[in-house]
N, CA, C and O atoms as a Maestro MAE file, in Angstrom:
{
 s_m_m2io_version
 :::
 2.0.0
}

f_m_ct {
 s_m_title
 :::
 protein
 m_atom[268] {
  # First column is atom index #
  i_m_mmod_type
  r_m_x_coord
  r_m_y_coord
  r_m_z_coord
  i_m_residue_number
  s_m_chain_name
  s_m_pdb_residue_name
  s_m_pdb_atom_name
  i_m_atomic_number
  :::
  1 25 247.746 127.625 37.070 1 A "MET " " N  " 7
  2 3 246.630 127.253 36.231 1 A "MET " " CA " 6
  3 2 246.399 125.748 36.319 1 A "MET " " C  " 6
  4 15 247.328 124.964 36.125 1 A "MET " " O  " 8
  5 25 245.193 125.353 36.603 2 A "ASN " " N  " 7
  6 3 244.850 123.939 36.703 2 A "ASN " " CA " 6
  7 2 244.258 123.450 35.393 2 A "ASN " " C  " 6
  8 15 243.375 124.087 34.819 2 A "ASN " " O  " 8
  9 25 244.752 122.313 34.930 3 A "ALA " " N  " 7
  10 3 244.236 121.726 33.697 3 A "ALA " " CA " 6
  11 2 243.136 120.727 34.040 3 A "ALA " " C  " 6
  12 15 243.297 119.887 34.925 3 A "ALA " " O  " 8
  13 25 242.029 120.829 33.335 4 A "GLU " " N  " 7
  14 3 240.935 119.881 33.499 4 A "GLU " " CA " 6
  15 2 241.041 118.859 32.376 4 A "GLU " " C  " 6
  16 15 240.846 119.194 31.208 4 A "GLU " " O  " 8
  17 25 241.349 117.615 32.725 5 A "ILE " " N  " 7
  18 3 241.528 116.557 31.738 5 A "ILE " " CA " 6
  19 2 240.362 115.584 31.858 5 A "ILE " " C  " 6
  20 15 240.094 115.029 32.924 5 A "ILE " " O  " 8
  21 25 239.680 115.394 30.736 6 A "ARG " " N  " 7
  22 3 238.510 114.518 30.717 6 A "ARG " " CA " 6
  23 2 238.568 113.620 29.489 6 A "ARG " " C  " 6
  24 15 239.430 113.787 28.626 6 A "ARG " " O  " 8
  25 25 237.649 112.672 29.418 7 A "THR " " N  " 7
  26 3 237.531 111.791 28.265 7 A "THR " " CA " 6
  27 2 236.128 111.915 27.678 7 A "THR " " C  " 6
  28 15 235.234 112.491 28.299 7 A "THR " " O  " 8
  29 25 235.946 111.376 26.494 8 A "ILE " " N  " 7
  30 3 234.630 111.414 25.858 8 A "ILE " " CA " 6
  31 2 233.582 110.665 26.686 8 A "ILE " " C  " 6
  32 15 232.477 111.181 26.853 8 A "ILE " " O  " 8
  33 25 233.883 109.460 27.216 9 A "PRO " " N  " 7
  34 3 232.867 108.814 28.060 9 A "PRO " " CA " 6
  35 2 232.489 109.658 29.284 9 A "PRO " " C  " 6
  36 15 231.330 109.654 29.698 9 A "PRO " " O  " 8
  37 25 233.449 110.375 29.862 10 A "ASP " " N  " 7
  38 3 233.142 111.252 30.999 10 A "ASP " " CA " 6
  39 2 232.209 112.383 30.591 10 A "ASP " " C  " 6
  40 15 231.260 112.703 31.306 10 A "ASP " " O  " 8
  41 25 232.479 112.981 29.448 11 A "MET " " N  " 7
  42 3 231.687 114.129 29.012 11 A "MET " " CA " 6
  43 2 230.302 113.726 28.509 11 A "MET " " C  " 6
  44 15 229.384 114.547 28.505 11 A "MET " " O  " 8
  45 25 230.142 112.476 28.087 12 A "LEU " " N  " 7
  46 3 228.822 112.020 27.661 12 A "LEU " " CA " 6
  47 2 227.835 111.995 28.823 12 A "LEU " " C  " 6
  48 15 226.626 112.098 28.614 12 A "LEU " " O  " 8
  49 25 228.335 111.860 30.030 13 A "VAL " " N  " 7
  50 3 227.462 111.920 31.206 13 A "VAL " " CA " 6
  51 2 226.845 113.313 31.310 13 A "VAL " " C  " 6
  52 15 225.669 113.451 31.648 13 A "VAL " " O  " 8
  53 25 227.636 114.342 31.020 14 A "ASP " " N  " 7
  54 3 227.139 115.725 31.081 14 A "ASP " " CA " 6
  55 2 226.052 115.996 30.044 14 A "ASP " " C  " 6
  56 15 225.148 116.797 30.283 14 A "ASP " " O  " 8
  57 25 226.140 115.325 28.886 15 A "THR " " N  " 7
  58 3 225.159 115.554 27.816 15 A "THR " " CA " 6
  59 2 224.088 114.464 27.796 15 A "THR " " C  " 6
  60 15 223.359 114.325 26.814 15 A "THR " " O  " 8
  61 25 223.995 113.693 28.878 16 A "TYR " " N  " 7
  62 3 222.995 112.620 29.001 16 A "TYR " " CA " 6
  63 2 223.073 111.631 27.844 16 A "TYR " " C  " 6
  64 15 222.048 111.135 27.378 16 A "TYR " " O  " 8
  65 25 224.294 111.344 27.378 17 A "GLY " " N  " 7
  66 3 224.516 110.382 26.311 17 A "GLY " " CA " 6
  67 2 224.296 110.908 24.910 17 A "GLY " " C  " 6
  68 15 224.360 110.137 23.952 17 A "GLY " " O  " 8
  69 25 224.040 112.190 24.760 18 A "ASN " " N  " 7
  70 3 223.769 112.778 23.451 18 A "ASN " " CA " 6
  71 2 225.091 113.068 22.732 18 A "ASN " " C  " 6
  72 15 225.774 114.045 23.038 18 A "ASN " " O  " 8
  73 25 225.436 112.206 21.776 19 A "GLN " " N  " 7
  74 3 226.696 112.340 21.052 19 A "GLN " " CA " 6
  75 2 226.718 113.577 20.164 19 A "GLN " " C  " 6
  76 15 227.766 114.203 20.005 19 A "GLN " " O  " 8
  77 25 225.593 113.930 19.593 20 A "SER " " N  " 7
  78 3 225.534 115.112 18.723 20 A "SER " " CA " 6
  79 2 225.811 116.388 19.510 20 A "SER " " C  " 6
  80 15 226.504 117.282 19.024 20 A "SER " " O  " 8
  81 25 225.276 116.473 20.712 21 A "GLU " " N  " 7
  82 3 225.508 117.651 21.550 21 A "GLU " " CA " 6
  83 2 226.974 117.736 21.968 21 A "GLU " " C  " 6
  84 15 227.551 118.824 21.980 21 A "GLU " " O  " 8
  85 25 227.577 116.607 22.308 22 A "LEU " " N  " 7
  86 3 228.988 116.603 22.689 22 A "LEU " " CA " 6
  87 2 229.869 116.991 21.503 22 A "LEU " " C  " 6
  88 15 230.840 117.729 21.670 22 A "LEU " " O  " 8
  89 25 229.541 116.504 20.314 23 A "ALA " " N  " 7
  90 3 230.297 116.871 19.112 23 A "ALA " " CA " 6
  91 2 230.206 118.373 18.866 23 A "ALA " " C  " 6
  92 15 231.190 118.999 18.472 23 A "ALA " " O  " 8
  93 25 229.039 118.947 19.096 24 A "ARG " " N  " 7
  94 3 228.874 120.391 18.918 24 A "ARG " " CA " 6
  95 2 229.711 121.159 19.931 24 A "ARG " " C  " 6
  96 15 230.338 122.160 19.583 24 A "ARG " " O  " 8
  97 25 229.729 120.705 21.174 25 A "ARG " " N  " 7
  98 3 230.507 121.393 22.217 25 A "ARG " " CA " 6
  99 2 232.005 121.349 21.946 25 A "ARG " " C  " 6
  100 15 232.721 122.309 22.227 25 A "ARG " " O  " 8
  101 25 232.477 120.225 21.395 26 A "LEU " " N  " 7
  102 3 233.917 120.059 21.151 26 A "LEU " " CA " 6
  103 2 234.336 120.516 19.754 26 A "LEU " " C  " 6
  104 15 235.527 120.548 19.445 26 A "LEU " " O  " 8
  105 25 233.369 120.868 18.910 27 A "HIS " " N  " 7
  106 3 233.634 121.291 17.533 27 A "HIS " " CA " 6
  107 2 234.320 120.188 16.731 27 A "HIS " " C  " 6
  108 15 235.261 120.444 15.980 27 A "HIS " " O  " 8
  109 25 233.834 118.952 16.902 28 A "ILE " " N  " 7
  110 3 234.357 117.825 16.135 28 A "ILE " " CA " 6
  111 2 233.181 117.065 15.536 28 A "ILE " " C  " 6
  112 15 232.027 117.311 15.887 28 A "ILE " " O  " 8
  113 25 233.481 116.140 14.629 29 A "ASN " " N  " 7
  114 3 232.461 115.346 13.961 29 A "ASN " " CA " 6
  115 2 231.893 114.298 14.915 29 A "ASN " " C  " 6
  116 15 232.594 113.804 15.798 29 A "ASN " " O  " 8
  117 25 230.628 113.968 14.731 30 A "ARG " " N  " 7
  118 3 229.978 112.972 15.578 30 A "ARG " " CA " 6
  119 2 230.625 111.592 15.408 30 A "ARG " " C  " 6
  120 15 230.659 110.813 16.361 30 A "ARG " " O  " 8
  121 25 231.129 111.283 14.233 31 A "GLU " " N  " 7
  122 3 231.817 110.009 14.000 31 A "GLU " " CA " 6
  123 2 233.093 109.908 14.841 31 A "GLU " " C  " 6
  124 15 233.477 108.815 15.257 31 A "GLU " " O  " 8
  125 25 233.741 111.033 15.088 32 A "THR " " N  " 7
  126 3 234.930 111.041 15.941 32 A "THR " " CA " 6
  127 2 234.545 110.685 17.370 32 A "THR " " C  " 6
  128 15 235.291 109.988 18.058 32 A "THR " " O  " 8
  129 25 233.395 111.153 17.818 33 A "ILE " " N  " 7
  130 3 232.892 110.786 19.147 33 A "ILE " " CA " 6
  131 2 232.729 109.273 19.221 33 A "ILE " " C  " 6
  132 15 233.148 108.646 20.194 33 A "ILE " " O  " 8
  133 25 232.122 108.690 18.199 34 A "SER " " N  " 7
  134 3 231.902 107.241 18.168 34 A "SER " " CA " 6
  135 2 233.218 106.469 18.169 34 A "SER " " C  " 6
  136 15 233.313 105.399 18.770 34 A "SER " " O  " 8
  137 25 234.223 107.009 17.501 35 A "LYS " " N  " 7
  138 3 235.522 106.341 17.401 35 A "LYS " " CA " 6
  139 2 236.188 106.188 18.768 35 A "LYS " " C  " 6
  140 15 236.799 105.157 19.050 35 A "LYS " " O  " 8
  141 25 236.073 107.208 19.613 36 A "TYR " " N  " 7
  142 3 236.742 107.194 20.912 36 A "TYR " " CA " 6
  143 2 235.788 106.889 22.064 36 A "TYR " " C  " 6
  144 15 236.118 107.154 23.220 36 A "TYR " " O  " 8
  145 25 234.635 106.349 21.775 37 A "LEU " " N  " 7
  146 3 233.612 106.095 22.779 37 A "LEU " " CA " 6
  147 2 234.050 105.089 23.840 37 A "LEU " " C  " 6
  148 15 233.662 105.218 25.001 37 A "LEU " " O  " 8
  149 25 234.840 104.105 23.472 38 A "ASN " " N  " 7
  150 3 235.252 103.060 24.411 38 A "ASN " " CA " 6
  151 2 236.625 103.299 25.023 38 A "ASN " " C  " 6
  152 15 237.129 102.437 25.743 38 A "ASN " " O  " 8
  153 25 237.235 104.435 24.759 39 A "ASP " " N  " 7
  154 3 238.566 104.751 25.293 39 A "ASP " " CA " 6
  155 2 238.424 105.415 26.666 39 A "ASP " " C  " 6
  156 15 238.664 106.613 26.817 39 A "ASP " " O  " 8
  157 25 238.029 104.617 27.659 40 A "LYS " " N  " 7
  158 3 237.772 105.153 28.999 40 A "LYS " " CA " 6
  159 2 239.052 105.520 29.751 40 A "LYS " " C  " 6
  160 15 239.029 106.370 30.641 40 A "LYS " " O  " 8
  161 25 240.168 104.881 29.393 41 A "ASP " " N  " 7
  162 3 241.437 105.129 30.082 41 A "ASP " " CA " 6
  163 2 242.237 106.263 29.459 41 A "ASP " " C  " 6
  164 15 243.345 106.551 29.913 41 A "ASP " " O  " 8
  165 25 241.709 106.905 28.443 42 A "ALA " " N  " 7
  166 3 242.356 108.032 27.755 42 A "ALA " " CA " 6
  167 2 243.718 107.641 27.187 42 A "ALA " " C  " 6
  168 15 244.675 108.410 27.279 42 A "ALA " " O  " 8
  169 25 243.804 106.459 26.606 43 A "LYS " " N  " 7
  170 3 245.057 106.024 25.985 43 A "LYS " " CA " 6
  171 2 245.238 106.612 24.590 43 A "LYS " " C  " 6
  172 15 246.363 106.743 24.109 43 A "LYS " " O  " 8
  173 25 244.128 106.965 23.939 44 A "HIS " " N  " 7
  174 3 244.210 107.458 22.567 44 A "HIS " " CA " 6
  175 2 243.666 108.867 22.394 44 A "HIS " " C  " 6
  176 15 243.801 109.449 21.317 44 A "HIS " " O  " 8
  177 25 243.060 109.423 23.421 45 A "HIS " " N  " 7
  178 3 242.524 110.778 23.324 45 A "HIS " " CA " 6
  179 2 242.406 111.392 24.715 45 A "HIS " " C  " 6
  180 15 242.432 110.688 25.725 45 A "HIS " " O  " 8
  181 25 242.279 112.696 24.747 46 A "ALA " " N  " 7
  182 3 242.011 113.430 25.986 46 A "ALA " " CA " 6
  183 2 241.368 114.757 25.617 46 A "ALA " " C  " 6
  184 15 241.568 115.277 24.519 46 A "ALA " " O  " 8
  185 25 240.602 115.291 26.539 47 A "ILE " " N  " 7
  186 3 240.013 116.611 26.365 47 A "ILE " " CA " 6
  187 2 240.594 117.477 27.468 47 A "ILE " " C  " 6
  188 15 240.277 117.294 28.643 47 A "ILE " " O  " 8
  189 25 241.439 118.413 27.091 48 A "VAL " " N  " 7
  190 3 242.136 119.271 28.047 48 A "VAL " " CA " 6
  191 2 241.550 120.670 27.947 48 A "VAL " " C  " 6
  192 15 241.655 121.332 26.915 48 A "VAL " " O  " 8
  193 25 240.936 121.105 29.030 49 A "ASN " " N  " 7
  194 3 240.293 122.430 29.083 49 A "ASN " " CA " 6
  195 2 239.364 122.668 27.891 49 A "ASN " " C  " 6
  196 15 239.336 123.761 27.325 49 A "ASN " " O  " 8
  197 25 238.610 121.640 27.519 50 A "GLY " " N  " 7
  198 3 237.636 121.775 26.442 50 A "GLY " " CA " 6
  199 2 238.193 121.610 25.044 50 A "GLY " " C  " 6
  200 15 237.460 121.788 24.072 50 A "GLY " " O  " 8
  201 25 239.483 121.272 24.910 51 A "VAL " " N  " 7
  202 3 240.115 121.089 23.597 51 A "VAL " " CA " 6
  203 2 240.379 119.600 23.387 51 A "VAL " " C  " 6
  204 15 241.045 118.963 24.203 51 A "VAL " " O  " 8
  205 25 239.860 119.052 22.299 52 A "PHE " " N  " 7
  206 3 240.003 117.637 21.985 52 A "PHE " " CA " 6
  207 2 241.393 117.369 21.422 52 A "PHE " " C  " 6
  208 15 241.827 118.035 20.482 52 A "PHE " " O  " 8
  209 25 242.092 116.387 22.000 53 A "MET " " N  " 7
  210 3 243.440 116.032 21.550 53 A "MET " " CA " 6
  211 2 243.522 114.525 21.375 53 A "MET " " C  " 6
  212 15 242.933 113.766 22.144 53 A "MET " " O  " 8
  213 25 244.266 114.096 20.346 54 A "THR " " N  " 7
  214 3 244.425 112.674 20.084 54 A "THR " " CA " 6
  215 2 245.899 112.301 20.071 54 A "THR " " C  " 6
  216 15 246.768 113.145 19.852 54 A "THR " " O  " 8
  217 25 246.166 111.015 20.311 55 A "ALA " " N  " 7
  218 3 247.522 110.487 20.216 55 A "ALA " " CA " 6
  219 2 247.756 110.075 18.774 55 A "ALA " " C  " 6
  220 15 246.908 109.418 18.171 55 A "ALA " " O  " 8
  221 25 248.883 110.450 18.222 56 A "ARG " " N  " 7
  222 3 249.157 110.152 16.814 56 A "ARG " " CA " 6
  223 2 249.848 108.817 16.621 56 A "ARG " " C  " 6
  224 15 249.955 108.347 15.489 56 A "ARG " " O  " 8
  225 25 250.314 108.198 17.676 57 A "GLY " " N  " 7
  226 3 250.911 106.873 17.552 57 A "GLY " " CA " 6
  227 2 252.275 106.897 16.910 57 A "GLY " " C  " 6
  228 15 253.150 107.660 17.321 57 A "GLY " " O  " 8
  229 25 252.462 106.066 15.903 58 A "ASP " " N  " 7
  230 3 253.761 105.900 15.250 58 A "ASP " " CA " 6
  231 2 253.895 106.787 14.023 58 A "ASP " " C  " 6
  232 15 254.357 106.321 12.981 58 A "ASP " " O  " 8
  233 25 253.509 108.031 14.116 59 A "SER " " N  " 7
  234 3 253.594 108.897 12.941 59 A "SER " " CA " 6
  235 2 255.054 109.101 12.552 59 A "SER " " C  " 6
  236 15 255.922 109.266 13.410 59 A "SER " " O  " 8
  237 25 255.303 109.090 11.279 60 A "GLY " " N  " 7
  238 3 256.650 109.298 10.785 60 A "GLY " " CA " 6
  239 2 257.431 108.018 10.572 60 A "GLY " " C  " 6
  240 15 258.537 108.060 10.035 60 A "GLY " " O  " 8
  241 25 256.889 106.885 10.978 61 A "LYS " " N  " 7
  242 3 257.583 105.618 10.784 61 A "LYS " " CA " 6
  243 2 256.848 104.802 9.729 61 A "LYS " " C  " 6
  244 15 255.623 104.852 9.616 61 A "LYS " " O  " 8
  245 25 257.628 104.053 8.964 62 A "ASN " " N  " 7
  246 3 256.983 103.152 8.022 62 A "ASN " " CA " 6
  247 2 256.721 101.816 8.709 62 A "ASN " " C  " 6
  248 15 256.953 101.688 9.911 62 A "ASN " " O  " 8
  249 25 256.255 100.846 7.989 63 A "ARG " " N  " 7
  250 3 255.867 99.591 8.631 63 A "ARG " " CA " 6
  251 2 257.045 98.771 9.145 63 A "ARG " " C  " 6
  252 15 256.839 97.809 9.885 63 A "ARG " " O  " 8
  253 25 258.275 99.126 8.773 64 A "TRP " " N  " 7
  254 3 259.448 98.423 9.270 64 A "TRP " " CA " 6
  255 2 260.087 99.134 10.447 64 A "TRP " " C  " 6
  256 15 261.135 98.706 10.930 64 A "TRP " " O  " 8
  257 25 259.480 100.203 10.914 65 A "GLY " " N  " 7
  258 3 259.991 100.913 12.077 65 A "GLY " " CA " 6
  259 2 261.077 101.926 11.769 65 A "GLY " " C  " 6
  260 15 261.710 102.450 12.685 65 A "GLY " " O  " 8
  261 25 261.304 102.211 10.486 66 A "LYS " " N  " 7
  262 3 262.338 103.171 10.104 66 A "LYS " " CA " 6
  263 2 261.694 104.404 9.519 66 A "LYS " " C  " 6
  264 15 260.576 104.347 9.006 66 A "LYS " " O  " 8
  265 25 262.386 105.506 9.592 67 A "ARG " " N  " 7
  266 3 261.878 106.751 9.001 67 A "ARG " " CA " 6
  267 2 262.103 106.806 7.537 67 A "ARG " " C  " 6
  268 15 261.733 107.788 6.893 67 A "ARG " " O  " 8
  :::
 }
 m_bond[267] {
  # First column is bond index #
  i_m_from
  i_m_to
  i_m_order
  :::
  1 1 2 1
  2 2 3 1
  3 3 4 2
  4 3 5 1
  5 5 6 1
  6 6 7 1
  7 7 8 2
  8 7 9 1
  9 9 10 1
  10 10 11 1
  11 11 12 2
  12 11 13 1
  13 13 14 1
  14 14 15 1
  15 15 16 2
  16 15 17 1
  17 17 18 1
  18 18 19 1
  19 19 20 2
  20 19 21 1
  21 21 22 1
  22 22 23 1
  23 23 24 2
  24 23 25 1
  25 25 26 1
  26 26 27 1
  27 27 28 2
  28 27 29 1
  29 29 30 1
  30 30 31 1
  31 31 32 2
  32 31 33 1
  33 33 34 1
  34 34 35 1
  35 35 36 2
  36 35 37 1
  37 37 38 1
  38 38 39 1
  39 39 40 2
  40 39 41 1
  41 41 42 1
  42 42 43 1
  43 43 44 2
  44 43 45 1
  45 45 46 1
  46 46 47 1
  47 47 48 2
  48 47 49 1
  49 49 50 1
  50 50 51 1
  51 51 52 2
  52 51 53 1
  53 53 54 1
  54 54 55 1
  55 55 56 2
  56 55 57 1
  57 57 58 1
  58 58 59 1
  59 59 60 2
  60 59 61 1
  61 61 62 1
  62 62 63 1
  63 63 64 2
  64 63 65 1
  65 65 66 1
  66 66 67 1
  67 67 68 2
  68 67 69 1
  69 69 70 1
  70 70 71 1
  71 71 72 2
  72 71 73 1
  73 73 74 1
  74 74 75 1
  75 75 76 2
  76 75 77 1
  77 77 78 1
  78 78 79 1
  79 79 80 2
  80 79 81 1
  81 81 82 1
  82 82 83 1
  83 83 84 2
  84 83 85 1
  85 85 86 1
  86 86 87 1
  87 87 88 2
  88 87 89 1
  89 89 90 1
  90 90 91 1
  91 91 92 2
  92 91 93 1
  93 93 94 1
  94 94 95 1
  95 95 96 2
  96 95 97 1
  97 97 98 1
  98 98 99 1
  99 99 100 2
  100 99 101 1
  101 101 102 1
  102 102 103 1
  103 103 104 2
  104 103 105 1
  105 105 106 1
  106 106 107 1
  107 107 108 2
  108 107 109 1
  109 109 110 1
  110 110 111 1
  111 111 112 2
  112 111 113 1
  113 113 114 1
  114 114 115 1
  115 115 116 2
  116 115 117 1
  117 117 118 1
  118 118 119 1
  119 119 120 2
  120 119 121 1
  121 121 122 1
  122 122 123 1
  123 123 124 2
  124 123 125 1
  125 125 126 1
  126 126 127 1
  127 127 128 2
  128 127 129 1
  129 129 130 1
  130 130 131 1
  131 131 132 2
  132 131 133 1
  133 133 134 1
  134 134 135 1
  135 135 136 2
  136 135 137 1
  137 137 138 1
  138 138 139 1
  139 139 140 2
  140 139 141 1
  141 141 142 1
  142 142 143 1
  143 143 144 2
  144 143 145 1
  145 145 146 1
  146 146 147 1
  147 147 148 2
  148 147 149 1
  149 149 150 1
  150 150 151 1
  151 151 152 2
  152 151 153 1
  153 153 154 1
  154 154 155 1
  155 155 156 2
  156 155 157 1
  157 157 158 1
  158 158 159 1
  159 159 160 2
  160 159 161 1
  161 161 162 1
  162 162 163 1
  163 163 164 2
  164 163 165 1
  165 165 166 1
  166 166 167 1
  167 167 168 2
  168 167 169 1
  169 169 170 1
  170 170 171 1
  171 171 172 2
  172 171 173 1
  173 173 174 1
  174 174 175 1
  175 175 176 2
  176 175 177 1
  177 177 178 1
  178 178 179 1
  179 179 180 2
  180 179 181 1
  181 181 182 1
  182 182 183 1
  183 183 184 2
  184 183 185 1
  185 185 186 1
  186 186 187 1
  187 187 188 2
  188 187 189 1
  189 189 190 1
  190 190 191 1
  191 191 192 2
  192 191 193 1
  193 193 194 1
  194 194 195 1
  195 195 196 2
  196 195 197 1
  197 197 198 1
  198 198 199 1
  199 199 200 2
  200 199 201 1
  201 201 202 1
  202 202 203 1
  203 203 204 2
  204 203 205 1
  205 205 206 1
  206 206 207 1
  207 207 208 2
  208 207 209 1
  209 209 210 1
  210 210 211 1
  211 211 212 2
  212 211 213 1
  213 213 214 1
  214 214 215 1
  215 215 216 2
  216 215 217 1
  217 217 218 1
  218 218 219 1
  219 219 220 2
  220 219 221 1
  221 221 222 1
  222 222 223 1
  223 223 224 2
  224 223 225 1
  225 225 226 1
  226 226 227 1
  227 227 228 2
  228 227 229 1
  229 229 230 1
  230 230 231 1
  231 231 232 2
  232 231 233 1
  233 233 234 1
  234 234 235 1
  235 235 236 2
  236 235 237 1
  237 237 238 1
  238 238 239 1
  239 239 240 2
  240 239 241 1
  241 241 242 1
  242 242 243 1
  243 243 244 2
  244 243 245 1
  245 245 246 1
  246 246 247 1
  247 247 248 2
  248 247 249 1
  249 249 250 1
  250 250 251 1
  251 251 252 2
  252 251 253 1
  253 253 254 1
  254 254 255 1
  255 255 256 2
  256 255 257 1
  257 257 258 1
  258 258 259 1
  259 259 260 2
  260 259 261 1
  261 261 262 1
  262 262 263 1
  263 263 264 2
  264 263 265 1
  265 265 266 1
  266 266 267 1
  267 267 268 2
  :::
 }
}
């Protein structure tokens, strides 16, 4: 099985820049599209086989780096 990995800027080309249409296709809020609009290197998000996924970062740690 081959995984198709894309980003929001890549998929906006398919929708001719229409953020509302892309949000509808991914079943996410349009504001979320705007949030990841400049993440061209997929450091904080990815779309794998049509499913939107985000990086959670330092979840579970407090501001001092301890759990």
